[in-house]
C-alpha angles and dihedrals in degrees: 000000000000120000115256091237094050115110108233090207092060095051114139092214111100116212116213114256116242108238115217110220112235124188120234110272094018115127117246121258089246092057092046090049092048090051094051091044091052091051094048092047094045097047094040093050091047093048095043090050090048092048092051095042119115095226132116118278093245089055091050088050090053093053092044092051091048090053094050092044091048094050092050093045093049093051091045092051092048090052094047093048092046093047090052091049091053093047093249108149113261120175116237091234093055092046091049093045090051091055091043092051094052093046090047093049093050091045092049090051093048094046092045092051093044092053097040106113094174097066129065125237095259091054090049089055091047093053092044094050095045089048093052092043089053093049092048092048092049090053091048093049091050089050092049092050091049094046092048092049092048093047092051093047090057092067 
């Protein structure tokens, strides 16, 4: 029985680590966590910045709609590209529309920021970076979900 004055953190006994079983091809928990963290940080920063911005409500609505459109378009494109890679049938129109939607969302953000006279240059950079971080994280999460599903189906 350990002494009452003994610090349990300084114990010399090493307990065996519990190893989490991961299937071949499945992303690590750290990578999944990093992807979700990036999405939460990107979207939260964007929305908090939008909430605190001194712009008109219709302008805030524009930037919010572009974010939602961009997130959906990025996930849709990732799925279409991945399906094509895995020889899952994807219609040419859907594949083309997915690319068009992502390019349009990024263009709308760039054009909106370029023409925004009510926000300073550093805020424009902030919105651009949080937008791109959010899109990248959404694509990564979709990839992680797909890789996990595929790895578990192999067994």
